[in-house]
N, C-alpha and C positions, 0 to 999 in steps of 0.2 A: 504493500500500500504506500509505503514511503517513496519507493521508486516512481509509482504512478503519479503521486502528488508532485514530485519534483518535475517530471516530464510535462505534466499539465501546466505547471507554473512557467516552464520554459516556453511552451506553446503560447500561453496567454501573453507573455512578454514579446515574443518574436513575431507572432502572427496576428496579434490584436492590438496590444498597446503601442508597439513600435510603429506600425502603420498609422496610428492615430496621432502621432506626434505632429504638432504644429497645425492641427485641424482648425479650419476656418481662416487661416492666414495664407493666401495664395503664394506668398514669397517663401514660406517655411513648411508648408504642408507636405507630409510624406505620402499621404493618400491623394495623389494628383488625378487619378482616374482618367488618364489620357485616352484609354481605349473605350471606356464607358461613354465618353463624349461623342465619339462618332456613331456608336450604337444608338444613343439618345437622339442625336440629330438625324441619323439615317432613318430611324423609325418615323420621326415626324414628317420627313420629306416623302417617304413611301406612302404613308396614310393620306398625304395631301395630293397624291398622284404625281409626284415629281421624282426625278432621277437623283439618287443619293450619291452617285459615283463621281461626278465631276467636282473638282476642287471648288469652282465658283459657287456651285449650289450649296455645298456644305459650309463654306465660309459665310454665305448669305444667311443660312439658317442659324449659324452661330451668333451672328450679330443681332438676331431677333430674340435671343435668350437674355432676359433682363438681369441686371445687377440688383440683388435684393435690397441693397442699401441706397441705390440710385437707379430707379426703374427706367430712366431715360437713357442709361448707358448699358452697353453689353456686359454680360457676366465676365468677371476677370479670369475665370478658369478657361474661357473660350479663346484666349489669346493664341494658344498653340493647339493645332489640330492634327490628328492622324486621319488617313483616308478611311472611308467606310468600305470594308473589304468582305463583308459577309454576304451570303445569298439573300435575295429579297425576303425570303420567308422569315429570316431572323428579325428583320425590321418589322414585319407584320406581327410576329410573335411578341416582341417586346415594345411594340409601338405605344402601348399604354403608359410606358415610362415617360414619353413625351407629353402626356397629359398632366403630369405632375411638374412642380417646379424642379429645376435642375438640382438644387440642394437636397430636396426630398428624395429624388430619384437616386442621387449619389449615395446617400446614407442607407437607403433601402437596399441598394445593390451591395454595399459593404456587408451589412449584417445578413442579407440573403446568401451571399457567398460563403460566409462562415457556417451558416446553417446547412448548406449543401455539402460542405466538406464533412461536417459531423455525420450527416445522413449517409454519405458515401462510405465512411469508415464503419458505420453501424451495419452496413450490408455485408461486411466481412468480419463481423464480431465473433462469429462462430469459428473457432480456431481449427487446426488440422484434426482435432479429435471430434469435431462436429458440434461442439458447444463452447460457450465463452469460457475464458480463463483469465486470471490476472496477468500471467506472463504474456499471453497473446495480446491483451488490451494494451499492455505497456509497449509491446512491439509496434502496434498500430499508431499509438501516439508518438512514439519515438521516430517513426518514419516521416512524420510531417512537422514535428515541433521546431526543428532548426533549419528547415528547408528554405534556402534562398530563392529558388524558382517559385515556391509557393508564396513567399513574401512579395516577390516581384509581381506575381499574378494578382495578389490582393491590392497592392498599391496602385497598379495600373487599371484596376477595375476591369480586368480581363474576363472573357467568356469561359475561361478554363474550368471554373468550378461547376458551371452548368454542364459542360461536356464530361467532366470527371464523374458527376452524378449519373449521367445517362450511360456512360460506359460501365460504371459500377453496377447499374441495374441490369445491363446486358450480361455481365459476368454472373450475377446472382441468378438471373432467370435461366441462363444456360446450364448452370450448375444443378438446377432443380428440374431440368427437363422441359422447361417452358420455351421451346425453341421458336415457336411461331411468334409469341409476344416479344421475345428477345430480338427477332428480326425486325419487327415493327418499330421497336425502340431504336434500333440501329439505323433504320431508314429515317426516322425522325431526327436523330443526331446528325446524319449526313446533310440534312437540310439546314440545321442550325449553323453548322460550319462544314466546309467541304471535306476536311481531313478524314472523318470516319467513313466516307464513301469508299475508301480503300478497303475497309473491313467487309464491305458488301461483296467484294471480289472473293474474299475468303469463303463466304457462304456458297458462292457459285462453284469454287474449286472443290469444296467439301461435298458438293451435291446435296446440300441441305435445302431442298427445294421449297419446303414449307416456309422456312425462315426467309429465304430469298424472295419468294412471292409476297410474303407479308411486308418485307422491306420496300419492295417496288410499289406495292399498292399504297403504302403509307406515303411514299414520295409523291405519287400521282395525286392522291387526295390533298396533301398539304400544298402542292403547287397549284392545282386546278381550283381548289376551294377559294383562296384569296384571288386567284386569277379571274374568277367570274366577276368580282367586284372591281379589281384594280387592273386587270389585263395582264398579259404575259410579257409586255415590253421590258420591264425591269430585269427579267431573266436573260433576255438577249443582251442587255447592257452589261450584265454580270459576266457574260461569256468573254467580253473584251477585257474585263478586269482579270479574269483567270489568265489571259494571255500576258498581261503585265506582270504576273507573278511567276512566269516561266524562268528557267535558268538564265542568269545574266541580265535580267531586267527588273524593274521595280515599278510599283504603282506610284503615281504622282512624280515620275521622273522629271516631268516638265516643270515641277516646282522645286527641283533640286534634291528629291528624295533618292536614297540609294539603299533601301532596306535589305537588298540581297547581300550586301557586304557590311552592313552596320554592326558595331559592337553589340553583343547580346545574341546575335545569330550564331549558334554554335555548330551548325550542321557542316557536313562534308562539302556540299556545293558552295557554301559561304567560304570555306577554307580554300577551295580551288580558285574561286574568283578573286579572293584577296591576294593570293600568292602568284597567280598565273594569268591574270587578265587586267587590262587597263580598266580602272573604275574610278568613280569620283571620291572615294574614301581613303584608299590605301596606296602605298607605293609597292607595286608587285615585284617579286623576285625576277620573274620572267613573263613576257607577254606571249601567250600561246594563241591569242586571238580566238577564232572559232573553236580551236582545240579544247579550250576550257569547257565549252558547252558539251562537246562529245565526251569529255572525261566525266562530266556530271551525268550524262545519259548512260554511260557504261556503269557508273555507280548505281543509278536507279535500277537498271536491269539486273545487276548483281544482287541487290537487296531483295528485289521482287523474286528472283530465282531462288534465293535462300528461303524466303517465306513459303514459296510453293513447295520446295523440297522437304521442309520440316513436317509437312502434313501427312498423316496416315488416313487414307480415305476409307470410311466404313469398315474399320477393323476393330476387333474387340479390345485391342490394347491401345487404341488411340486415346489421346489426352487433349480434347478440344480446347479446354481453358488454357492449357499451356501453349497450344498452337496460337490461340487468339492473343496470348501475351506477346509472343514473338511478332505477330502481325501488328500489334500496337506500336512496338518499337520501330517496325518497318514503316508504319504510317508517319512516324515522326522523322525518320532518317532520310526519306526519299525527297521531300519537297525542297524548293529553294529556300524557304523560310523555316528554320527550326530555332525559334526563340528559346532561350533557356527556360522561361516560365512554362513552355509547353510540357516540360517534364512532369508537371502536375498530372498530366493525362496518363502517365506511366504508372501511377500508383496502383491501379488494379493489377497490372502485369507484375509489378514488384511484389505485391502481397501474394499473388498466386505462385510466383517463383519460390518465395520463402516457405510457403506452405508445403511445396513439393520437397524442398530440401530439409524440411523438418522431420521427415520420415526416417526410420532406422536404416542404417547402411550408408548414410552420407557422412563424410568426414568433417570434423570440426574445422580443418584447414580450409576446405572449400567454402563452408559457411562464412568463415571470417573474411575470405577474399570477396565474396558477394556483398557482405556488409560494408566492407571498405569501399567498394565500388559505388554503393548507394550514397554513402556519406560524401565521397569525393564528388559525385555528380551533383549533389545538392549543396555543395560548399558555397560560401559567400565570396564568389569571385567578383571583383569590381571591374567591370569592363571598360568604363568610360574614362580612359586616360589616353590623351593624344600620342603618348610614347608607344602605344601598342599598334599604331597604324603603319609601321614600317619596320623593316629588318626582321630579325629573329623574334622580336617582341610580338609580332603578329600571331605567332603560335599560341600566345597566352589567350587570345580571343576564343580559342577552341579548347581551353584547359579542361572543361568538363566533358568533352567528347569521348576521350579514351574509355572512361568507365561506362559510359552509355553503350559504346560498342561492345564492351565486355559483357554487360548485362544482356544485350541483344544476343550475343553468341551463346550465353548460358541458356537463355530461353529456347533458342534453336536446338541446342543439344538435348535439353530436357524433353522438348516436344518430340524430337526424332527418335530418341533412344530409350526413354523411360516408359514403363508401363503404368497405366492408370490402375492403382491398387485399391481405390476406395469406392464405395457405392455412390450413385448419383445423389446429390444433395449434400455430400461431405467433401472435404478437401482430399 
């Protein structure tokens, strides 16, 4: 109990109190909610029948958000904006936030994110023995208490907590044999943000037809439902945005943005473009030109091939939750953008991996290595130093990538070689 109390205190300090420092003062606030802003504004524009993707539209919408202390002036938080990069459905889903004052929406999002994190952990509260235990609860709290990616997700007002909850629901449903509902939730998640659409491919590869059809029906209903009222034009506009997020390019590049090589982007494609291509942010070691794109394409094909190869299709010894864990890491590793705070989405995969390694026959040395990888991946690396934009220092910007690759490899190995030894509904 003492250990749990200490871990809870660390979580409270690092993930709640620290983000609240300077609250209410735009110059000092830690909870800047930069990503919530474009969700808030994008939802307002979509519900008004306007395109949320151009810079001019989002900037105009930002100027219409009043300063609570001076209603004739724009809100001070709106001075800096990120682009709206979500599918239109996300704006429709959270459009109700735009009906509230921005400050109300901002704090509702903060506490709602904390609640979703707790609910996500509760979905895994039954340990490897099939029931809660003090040791397992300590492990769950320890996994998130000191996490810098989670802190970054909270302070930026990211959508990660929503996606974390949806992915946790998918894992829990699949573990209990509710594949159809799990597929529907996965389809819903793919419309909230495009990343989980990669996991729908897993359903097809596994020939889980019931879950796949449920996912596709959910996508169709969620697209066509709002489409009856608002039309499908925003989805065609979103297609152009997806092109801007391809390898070697960035949304709002015409405004000077270079998200594909920005600090905080820890993925392999970001590393390739920082080191081997001319870009607005770093001084590359060597300019490969279009060769950098093809290196990224080979990387993507390699990760996809490993994900496909780890699956055992319709065999009694298959371990679908472990396979899904590997695919979650693949979902993060392939795209051009792998912000460090996206690691919050790997929590279900991490918990599943540890549950498998908790069974007899696994050496303590291997468990220690896996634990070190998680701590390393979630360490408080401070990315935003101009010294890291040239020379060998550029490698620091991917400091948390090696342990992520190691965890991905461990999930692949477990999925491919280990037998599922426990009944459905248990770990």
